SELUM-726501 format. One record per residue: residue in three letters; z, x, y of N, C-alpha, C in turn. Coordinates in pm, 1 decimal, padded with zeros to 6 digits, always signed. Atoms other than C-alpha are relative to their C-alpha. Example, Ala and Ser with C-alpha at 12.3 -4.5 7.8 and 13.67 -1.06 7.14 Angstrom:
REM residues 2
   resn       n.up     n.east    n.north      ca.up    ca.east   ca.north       c.up     c.east    c.north
    ala   +00000.0   +00089.0   -00119.0   +00780.0   +01230.0   -00450.0   +00000.0   +00090.0   +00120.0
    ser   -00006.0   -00082.0   -00119.0   +00714.0   +01367.0   -00106.0   +00073.0   -00077.0   +00109.0
***
This chain:
REM residues 168
   resn       n.up     n.east    n.north      ca.up    ca.east   ca.north       c.up     c.east    c.north
    met   +00016.3   +00102.0   -00102.6   +00049.3   -01668.0   -00521.6   +00060.1   -00132.9   -00044.1
    glu   -00058.5   +00122.2   +00052.2   +00178.1   -01942.3   -00747.9   +00142.8   -00019.4   +00051.2
    phe   -00139.8   +00006.5   -00040.7   +00534.0   -01858.9   -00640.9   +00020.5   +00030.9   +00147.9
    leu   -00006.2   -00028.6   -00143.6   +00451.9   -01789.4   -00274.7   -00082.4   -00104.4   +00076.5
    pro   +00080.4   +00108.6   -00056.9   +00334.0   -02126.1   -00139.5   -00028.8   +00012.1   +00149.4
    asp   +00020.5   -00014.6   -00144.1   +00361.8   -02019.4   +00225.8   -00082.4   +00122.8   +00036.1
    cys   +00071.7   -00125.3   -00024.2   +00150.4   -01706.2   +00186.2   -00149.8   -00012.3   -00026.5
    arg   +00142.8   -00019.9   +00025.7   -00215.7   -01611.9   +00202.0   -00016.3   +00142.2   -00049.0
    leu   +00030.1   -00133.0   +00050.7   -00363.7   -01314.8   +00021.4   -00141.7   +00036.2   +00040.8
    val   +00132.5   -00051.6   -00035.4   -00651.7   -01112.5   +00160.7   -00020.9   +00127.0   -00081.4
    val   +00033.2   -00114.5   +00084.4   -00811.6   -00871.4   -00083.8   -00121.3   +00068.1   +00061.3
    ala   +00108.9   -00077.6   -00060.0   -01020.2   -00603.4   +00085.2   -00041.3   +00110.1   -00095.9
    gly   +00050.5   -00108.7   +00082.9   -01239.4   -00354.3   -00092.6   -00061.1   -00050.7   -00128.8
    ala   +00060.0   +00030.4   +00129.7   -01392.3   -00339.3   -00435.4   +00057.7   +00098.9   -00100.2
    gly   -00055.4   -00088.5   +00101.7   -01261.5   -00195.7   -00757.3   -00033.4   -00050.3   -00138.4
    asp   +00029.1   +00029.0   +00140.5   -01266.2   -00208.7   -01133.6   +00027.9   -00145.2   -00037.3
    leu   -00046.4   +00132.9   +00040.5   -01092.9   -00546.4   -01148.8   -00047.8   -00112.7   +00090.5
    leu   +00038.2   +00100.0   -00099.9   -01263.8   -00728.1   -00862.4   -00062.5   -00125.0   -00061.4
    val   +00067.1   +00116.0   +00060.4   -01487.0   -00954.1   -01073.4   +00101.2   -00084.9   -00076.3
    asp   -00102.5   +00074.0   +00074.6   -01198.1   -01047.5   -01303.4   +00096.7   -00070.8   +00094.3
    met   -00092.2   +00060.6   -00097.1   -00972.7   -01111.5   -01003.9   -00062.2   -00123.6   +00064.5
    arg   +00067.5   +00115.7   -00061.6   -01228.8   -01340.7   -00843.3   -00002.7   -00119.4   -00095.5
    his   +00004.4   +00108.0   +00099.6   -01270.1   -01543.1   -01164.2   +00139.0   -00060.2   -00021.5
    tyr   -00137.8   +00045.3   +00020.5   -00895.8   -01562.7   -01217.4   +00044.2   -00087.4   +00117.5
    ala   -00041.9   +00073.3   -00120.0   -00830.4   -01673.8   -00858.7   -00072.2   -00133.0   +00013.7
    ala   +00079.6   +00122.7   -00015.7   -01110.9   -01930.4   -00860.2   +00051.3   -00113.2   -00088.4
    ala   -00047.5   +00101.4   +00093.8   -00948.8   -02111.3   -01152.6   +00138.9   -00053.3   +00035.0
    lys   -00136.1   +00039.6   -00036.1   -00614.6   -02154.2   -00975.9   +00000.0   -00105.5   +00110.2
    pro   -00005.9   +00104.7   -00103.4   -00510.6   -02454.2   -00764.2   +00028.9   +00055.5   +00140.2
    tyr   -00029.2   -00063.1   -00128.6   -00402.3   -02216.7   -00487.8   -00110.6   +00095.9   +00043.6
    ser   +00111.1   -00092.7   -00029.0   -00739.5   -02036.6   -00477.0   -00040.4   -00001.9   +00147.4
    trp   +00036.8   +00010.1   -00141.6   -00793.8   -02160.6   -00120.5   +00085.1   +00091.0   +00088.2
    arg   -00086.2   -00092.0   -00075.1   -00512.6   -01923.9   -00013.5   -00030.1   +00146.9   -00030.4
    ile   +00038.6   -00136.8   +00035.2   -00690.7   -01615.0   -00150.5   -00139.9   +00026.8   +00053.8
    asp   +00129.3   -00037.4   -00056.9   -00971.6   -01447.6   +00042.7   -00040.1   +00138.4   -00050.1
    phe   +00057.5   -00128.1   +00039.0   -01188.9   -01171.3   -00100.4   -00101.3   +00037.2   +00107.8
    val   +00085.8   -00035.1   -00112.9   -01345.1   -00995.4   +00197.2   -00092.8   +00118.4   -00029.4
    gly   +00089.9   -00108.9   +00039.0   -01514.2   -00708.5   +00011.5   +00029.4   +00130.1   +00073.3
    arg   -00012.9   -00128.4   -00070.0   -01568.7   -00362.1   +00148.5   -00022.8   -00022.7   +00148.5
    leu   +00007.3   +00018.6   -00144.5   -01517.7   -00335.3   +00520.6   -00013.5   +00134.3   +00070.4
    leu   +00003.2   -00119.5   -00083.3   -01597.2   -00084.1   +00789.0   +00142.9   +00026.7   +00049.3
    pro   -00138.0   -00033.7   -00037.8   -01282.8   +00101.5   +00902.1   +00057.4   -00083.4   +00115.1
    asp   -00051.6   +00077.9   -00113.0   -01251.7   -00085.2   +01234.7   +00035.3   -00142.7   -00041.5
    lys   -00025.2   +00136.1   +00046.5   -01273.5   -00423.6   +01064.4   +00122.6   -00002.7   -00092.0
    leu   -00115.9   -00008.2   +00088.6   -01023.8   -00318.6   +00797.1   +00127.6   +00016.5   +00081.0
    arg   -00117.1   -00017.9   -00085.0   -00780.1   -00198.5   +01065.6   +00036.7   -00130.0   +00070.8
    ser   -00024.3   +00126.6   -00068.1   -00819.6   -00529.2   +01247.1   +00069.7   -00100.0   -00092.9
    ile   -00061.0   +00091.9   +00097.5   -00736.1   -00731.2   +00934.8   +00139.7   +00048.2   -00037.4
    thr   -00128.8   -00056.0   +00040.4   -00454.4   -00497.8   +00831.7   +00106.6   -00023.0   +00106.5
    ser   -00098.8   +00013.3   -00107.8   -00284.9   -00518.5   +01171.3   +00055.9   -00142.0   +00010.0
    lys   -00045.9   +00139.0   -00004.8   -00251.3   -00896.9   +01128.1   +00085.4   -00038.0   -00120.8
    ala   -00071.8   +00029.7   +00123.3   -00084.7   -00873.4   +00785.9   +00150.9   +00006.6   +00020.2
    ser   -00146.0   -00007.0   +00002.1   +00283.1   -00931.7   +00719.3   +00047.5   +00104.2   -00099.7
    leu   -00037.1   -00088.9   +00108.2   +00284.3   -00711.1   +00412.1   -00126.6   +00056.7   -00062.1
    gly   +00110.9   -00062.9   +00069.8   +00052.8   -00465.7   +00240.3   +00035.6   +00021.9   -00146.0
    phe   -00022.6   -00021.2   +00142.4   +00009.3   -00407.5   -00130.6   -00072.5   +00123.7   -00048.6
    cys   +00059.7   -00112.7   +00070.5   -00052.3   -00096.9   -00330.5   +00059.8   -00001.7   -00140.2
    val   -00056.5   +00024.1   +00132.3   +00029.7   -00227.6   -00674.8   -00107.6   +00033.2   -00103.4
    met   +00098.5   -00049.0   +00096.6   -00144.0   -00045.3   -00956.9   +00063.5   +00011.8   -00138.1
    arg   -00044.1   -00031.4   +00135.7   -00121.9   -00001.7   -01330.0   -00017.6   +00149.1   -00021.5
    asn   +00011.7   -00140.5   +00034.4   -00065.3   +00343.7   -01467.6   -00109.5   +00014.6   -00105.2
    met   +00115.0   -00013.6   +00089.6   -00408.7   +00401.4   -01614.8   -00036.8   +00147.0   -00017.2
    gly   +00023.1   -00142.0   +00017.9   -00368.9   +00777.0   -01637.2   +00062.3   +00079.1   +00113.0
    leu   -00065.3   -00087.0   -00097.2   -00238.3   +01073.4   -01445.1   -00062.9   -00008.4   +00138.4
    asn   +00067.4   +00010.8   -00129.5   -00498.5   +01031.4   -01170.4   +00059.5   -00114.4   +00082.8
    tyr   -00063.2   +00112.6   -00069.1   -00351.0   +00692.1   -01082.6   +00146.9   +00030.8   +00029.0
    tyr   -00144.1   -00019.3   -00008.4   +00009.4   +00791.0   -01145.4   +00039.8   +00098.0   +00110.7
    phe   -00034.6   -00101.4   -00099.6   +00006.8   +01096.7   -00917.8   -00079.3   -00011.9   +00130.1
    ser   +00080.0   +00015.0   -00122.4   -00224.5   +00960.6   -00647.2   +00084.2   -00053.7   +00115.1
    leu   -00055.7   +00063.5   -00119.8   -00134.6   +00864.3   -00293.3   -00118.2   -00070.5   +00066.8
    pro   +00115.6   +00073.4   -00052.8   -00387.3   +00593.9   -00206.7   -00000.8   -00005.7   +00152.5
    asn   +00017.2   +00004.8   -00145.4   -00525.4   +00589.1   +00147.2   +00066.5   -00121.8   +00062.3
    arg   -00053.8   +00122.7   -00060.2   -00400.5   +00235.2   +00196.0   +00147.3   +00013.0   +00037.4
    ile   -00139.5   -00022.5   -00040.3   -00040.9   +00360.8   +00207.6   +00001.6   +00050.9   +00144.9
    gly   +00012.0   -00050.2   -00136.8   -00137.0   +00557.0   +00519.7   -00052.4   -00105.5   +00095.6
    asp   +00053.7   +00108.1   -00084.1   -00336.8   +00261.3   +00650.8   +00110.6   -00097.3   +00040.6
    phe   -00109.0   +00093.1   -00030.1   -00033.5   +00033.5   +00624.5   +00101.2   +00064.4   +00094.4
    ala   -00095.1   -00070.1   -00087.5   +00196.3   +00293.8   +00780.7   -00054.7   +00009.0   +00141.4
    ser   +00063.4   -00011.1   -00131.1   -00049.1   +00345.9   +01064.9   +00002.4   -00133.3   +00075.0
    ala   +00002.3   +00133.3   -00060.6   -00064.8   -00029.5   +01126.4   +00140.2   -00057.9   +00020.9
    gly   -00135.9   +00051.8   -00012.7   +00313.6   -00071.0   +01107.6   +00026.0   -00117.8   -00091.2
    ile   -00012.1   +00109.6   +00095.5   +00290.0   -00296.6   +00804.2   +00080.9   +00047.6   -00120.7
    pro   -00075.1   -00039.3   +00118.9   +00556.3   -00276.2   +00530.7   -00084.7   -00020.7   -00125.7
    val   +00081.4   +00001.6   +00120.6   +00426.2   -00229.3   +00178.1   +00085.3   -00025.5   -00123.2
    val   -00054.1   +00010.7   +00135.5   +00508.8   -00337.4   -00174.9   -00093.7   +00083.5   -00084.3
    ala   +00084.2   -00097.9   +00067.9   +00387.0   -00054.5   -00393.0   +00056.7   +00038.7   -00135.3
    ser   -00039.7   -00048.3   +00131.6   +00395.2   +00083.7   -00743.3   +00093.9   +00118.9   +00013.8
    asp   -00100.0   -00106.1   -00001.3   +00684.4   +00315.0   -00818.5   -00056.5   +00124.4   -00069.4
    phe   +00061.7   -00123.0   +00047.9   +00464.1   +00620.9   -00874.0   +00048.6   +00113.8   +00089.9
    pro   -00065.0   -00109.8   -00072.4   +00582.1   +00967.8   -00760.8   -00042.6   +00020.3   +00145.3
    glu   +00044.3   -00028.4   -00137.2   +00368.3   +01028.1   -00449.6   +00018.5   -00120.9   +00090.9
    ile   -00021.9   +00123.0   -00076.8   +00385.9   +00667.1   -00335.2   +00148.4   -00013.6   +00031.3
    lys   -00145.3   +00009.5   -00016.6   +00763.0   +00672.0   -00387.2   +00049.0   +00095.0   +00108.7
    lys   -00040.3   -00095.6   -00103.8   +00793.8   +00982.9   -00168.2   -00018.6   -00060.7   +00139.1
    val   +00030.9   +00054.2   -00132.9   +00629.9   +00807.0   +00126.1   +00081.1   -00125.7   +00028.0
    val   -00069.1   +00127.2   -00023.5   +00773.6   +00457.4   +00087.9   +00151.2   +00021.5   +00006.5
    gly   -00143.2   -00027.2   +00000.8   +01120.7   +00591.6   +00007.9   +00046.1   +00082.7   +00118.4
    thr   -00038.4   -00088.1   -00110.5   +01130.7   +00866.9   +00269.0   +00007.6   -00075.3   +00131.8
    tyr   +00006.4   +00068.8   -00129.8   +01032.1   +00641.3   +00557.4   +00057.0   -00141.6   -00004.3
    arg   -00056.6   +00134.3   +00018.8   +01184.0   +00320.5   +00414.8   -00092.1   -00106.4   +00060.8
    ile   +00100.8   +00090.2   -00056.2   +00865.7   +00127.4   +00485.9   -00045.8   -00107.0   -00098.5
    gly   +00036.6   +00105.0   +00092.6   +00868.0   -00116.8   +00199.0   +00084.1   +00003.8   -00125.4
    ala   -00070.0   +00009.6   +00128.5   +00965.2   -00177.3   -00161.5   -00088.5   +00054.7   -00110.8
    leu   +00070.7   -00052.5   +00116.1   +00871.1   -00013.6   -00488.1   +00022.0   -00093.9   -00117.8
    val   -00009.6   +00088.4   +00116.1   +00799.3   -00210.8   -00803.4   -00040.8   +00075.9   -00126.4
    ser   +00031.9   -00057.9   +00130.1   +00796.4   -00109.0   -01166.8   -00118.6   -00074.8   -00060.7
    glu   +00111.2   +00067.9   +00067.7   +00509.5   -00192.9   -01398.3   +00044.6   -00130.9   -00062.8
    ser   -00047.1   +00124.8   +00060.5   +00725.4   -00454.2   -01570.5   +00010.9   -00110.2   +00105.1
    thr   -00005.3   +00099.7   -00107.9   +00777.5   -00628.7   -01235.1   -00139.6   -00050.5   +00031.3
    val   +00138.6   +00037.3   -00029.5   +00402.8   -00625.9   -01172.1   -00053.0   -00096.6   -00105.4
    glu   +00046.6   +00085.9   +00109.6   +00349.0   -00795.0   -01510.1   +00053.2   -00142.8   +00009.6
    ser   -00059.5   +00132.9   -00014.4   +00563.9   -01092.6   -01405.8   -00027.7   -00053.9   +00139.6
    ala   +00034.0   +00058.1   -00130.3   +00418.9   -01307.3   -01126.5   +00126.0   -00046.7   +00073.5
    glu   -00122.7   +00051.1   -00062.6   +00760.0   -01461.8   -01064.2   +00086.3   +00114.8   +00052.6
    ala   -00079.2   -00116.2   -00044.3   +00937.2   -01122.9   -01044.5   -00064.7   +00066.9   +00120.2
    leu   +00070.6   -00060.8   -00112.7   +00669.6   -00982.2   -00813.6   +00015.4   -00086.3   +00125.6
    ala   -00018.4   +00090.6   -00114.4   +00693.0   -01289.2   -00589.8   +00140.8   +00014.0   +00058.1
    ala   -00137.7   -00017.1   -00047.4   +01071.0   -01240.1   -00570.3   +00012.9   +00128.4   +00082.5
    val   -00003.3   -00126.0   -00076.0   +01023.0   -00877.7   -00455.5   -00070.6   -00018.3   +00134.2
    ile   +00074.9   +00024.6   -00123.5   +00766.3   -00991.1   -00198.0   +00087.2   -00078.6   +00098.1
    glu   -00086.2   +00080.3   -00087.5   +01000.7   -01258.2   -00058.8   +00117.4   +00081.7   +00053.0
    lys   -00113.6   -00082.6   -00041.4   +01294.6   -01016.5   -00052.4   -00044.3   +00101.3   +00105.5
    thr   +00050.1   -00099.8   -00094.8   +01085.8   -00752.3   +00126.5   -00031.1   -00064.9   +00134.9
    leu   +00030.9   +00070.2   -00125.3   +00957.0   -01000.0   +00384.4   +00128.3   -00038.3   +00073.7
    asn   -00126.7   +00039.3   -00062.5   +01312.1   -01126.7   +00448.1   +00074.7   +00120.9   +00055.6
    glu   -00067.9   -00121.2   -00048.3   +01460.1   -00777.4   +00473.8   -00070.3   +00053.8   +00124.1
    trp   +00075.7   -00053.2   -00112.9   +01183.1   -00670.2   +00706.5   +00020.9   -00085.5   +00123.8
    ala   -00022.3   +00090.5   -00114.0   +01230.2   -00976.4   +00926.7   +00138.5   +00019.8   +00061.1
    ser   -00136.1   -00018.9   -00050.1   +01599.7   -00890.0   +00958.3   +00017.2   +00129.5   +00080.0
    leu   -00008.1   -00126.7   -00073.7   +01528.6   -00543.6   +01104.4   -00037.7   -00020.6   +00146.6
    ser   +00037.0   +00006.1   -00141.7   +01515.1   -00491.8   +01478.2   -00137.6   +00063.8   +00018.8
    asp   +00129.7   -00059.4   -00032.0   +01181.6   -00406.2   +01635.4   +00012.6   +00150.8   +00021.1
    val   -00023.2   -00142.5   -00023.6   +01329.9   -00070.3   +01735.1   +00006.3   +00074.3   -00133.6
    glu   -00011.5   -00063.0   +00131.7   +01419.0   +00010.5   +01372.1   -00136.4   +00006.0   -00069.2
    lys   +00133.4   +00001.0   +00061.9   +01075.7   -00094.0   +01245.6   -00088.7   +00106.1   +00064.2
    ser   +00083.6   -00096.8   -00071.9   +00902.1   +00111.4   +01513.0   +00037.8   +00143.1   -00034.8
    ala   -00045.3   -00135.8   +00030.8   +01114.4   +00418.2   +01437.8   -00047.7   +00043.8   -00138.8
    arg   +00043.3   -00034.7   +00135.9   +01033.9   +00407.5   +01066.9   -00148.7   +00033.5   -00003.5
    phe   +00144.8   -00023.5   +00004.5   +00661.1   +00380.8   +01122.4   -00042.6   +00115.6   +00088.7
    ala   +00032.9   -00114.0   -00086.4   +00655.1   +00632.1   +01406.6   +00018.0   +00130.0   -00077.0
    ala   -00023.9   -00120.2   +00080.0   +00805.8   +00892.4   +01174.7   -00108.0   +00016.2   -00107.1
    ala   +00104.3   -00006.1   +00103.6   +00558.5   +00806.3   +00898.9   -00134.3   +00040.1   +00060.1
    arg   +00128.8   -00033.0   -00064.0   +00259.0   +00818.1   +01135.6   -00004.9   +00146.0   +00041.9
    glu   -00005.8   -00139.2   -00044.9   +00371.0   +01152.7   +01275.8   -00017.0   +00096.1   -00117.1
    asp   +00002.9   -00091.4   +00113.9   +00426.3   +01317.7   +00938.8   -00126.1   -00012.6   -00083.8
    leu   +00116.3   +00023.9   +00086.6   +00126.9   +01162.7   +00762.2   -00133.0   +00013.0   +00074.6
    ser   +00122.4   -00012.9   -00079.6   -00125.8   +01250.3   +01031.2   -00093.6   +00105.1   -00060.4
    trp   +00097.6   -00097.4   +00048.3   -00443.8   +01442.3   +00956.0   +00033.9   +00140.1   +00051.1
    lys   -00037.6   -00131.8   -00054.2   -00319.2   +01723.3   +01182.9   +00097.9   +00071.1   -00092.5
    asn   -00096.3   -00059.9   +00092.2   -00025.5   +01782.6   +00949.6   -00061.9   +00027.9   -00136.2
    glu   +00063.9   -00019.3   +00130.5   -00229.5   +01736.8   +00633.5   -00100.4   +00115.2   +00005.9
    gln   +00096.2   -00108.6   -00017.4   -00494.3   +01975.4   +00768.7   +00070.4   +00135.5   -00011.2
    lys   -00076.9   -00124.5   +00008.1   -00229.2   +02247.4   +00810.7   +00036.6   +00030.8   -00145.0
    lys   -00036.7   -00019.1   +00140.7   -00113.5   +02196.1   +00451.1   -00121.4   +00043.6   -00081.4
    leu   +00122.3   -00033.2   +00072.7   -00470.6   +02209.7   +00321.3   -00042.9   +00143.4   +00029.7
    ile   +00037.6   -00136.7   -00037.8   -00549.0   +02527.5   +00513.4   +00095.6   +00100.8   -00063.7
    his   -00097.7   -00088.4   +00063.3   -00227.9   +02685.4   +00385.9   -00030.4   +00016.2   -00149.4
    cys   +00032.6   -00006.6   +00143.9   -00321.4   +02598.2   +00025.0   -00123.9   +00085.3   -00024.1
    ile   +00124.4   -00076.9   +00015.5   -00671.3   +02740.4   +00065.7   +00025.9   +00147.6   +00027.8
    asp   -00033.4   -00138.9   -00031.1   -00537.6   +03055.4   +00231.3   +00077.3   +00064.9   -00114.8
    thr   -00079.4   -00051.5   +00111.7   -00287.3   +03097.2   -00052.5   -00090.1   +00031.9   -00119.3
    ile   +00092.7   -00023.3   +00110.3   -00564.2   +03067.5   -00311.3   -00081.3   +00126.5   +00025.0
    phe   +00081.0   -00118.7   -00031.0   -00779.9   +03325.2   -00134.3   +00081.8   +00128.8   -00003.0
    val   -00086.4   -00118.9   +00000.3   -00491.1   +03567.2   -00085.5   +00032.3   +00039.7   -00143.8
    asn   -00033.9   -00028.9   +00139.5   -00390.0   +03537.8   -00452.0   -00120.0   +00048.8   -00078.6
    asn   +00120.8   -00042.7   +00071.9   -00748.3   +03578.7   -00573.5   -00050.4   +00134.6   +00046.5
    asn   +00047.0   -00128.9   -00054.0   -00812.0   +03882.7   -00351.5   +00102.6   +00110.8   -00023.1
    ser   -00103.8   -00103.0   +00022.8   -00494.3   +04064.4   -00458.8   -00030.3   +00080.8   -00124.5
***
């Protein structure tokens, strides 16, 4: 936020680093531009997300569970039509890269506030330069492919495969 004077940050949810983040933010002169809203009911979260200019899914690689995960918020941002700046982890990269709905950042970029701010500004500028038709097309494809209906089919197929292989 130090390098993004025209931006506000809304942090929704709770996690391992929430207390540290609150303390860190409170000590900064730009703390008034950071809101911690805590855990929210889905409707309230969707309402806040739909007003955002950019979503974040920036994580440290704290093990294979993090590295190979696809956090729900990626789908939340896609559903809301909000571009995302996200960690360059395999499953996240598949979604963000396939649908071209944001930018990926390395861990070294995340470690540098100035470098991360530069990626954020670049992403916001690139996104602003796209036509509404192009933005809509990207998110429509993501919403269609990432729907529960499609994921349900994949899950059922996996379960069926397990049962068939175990009963052979």
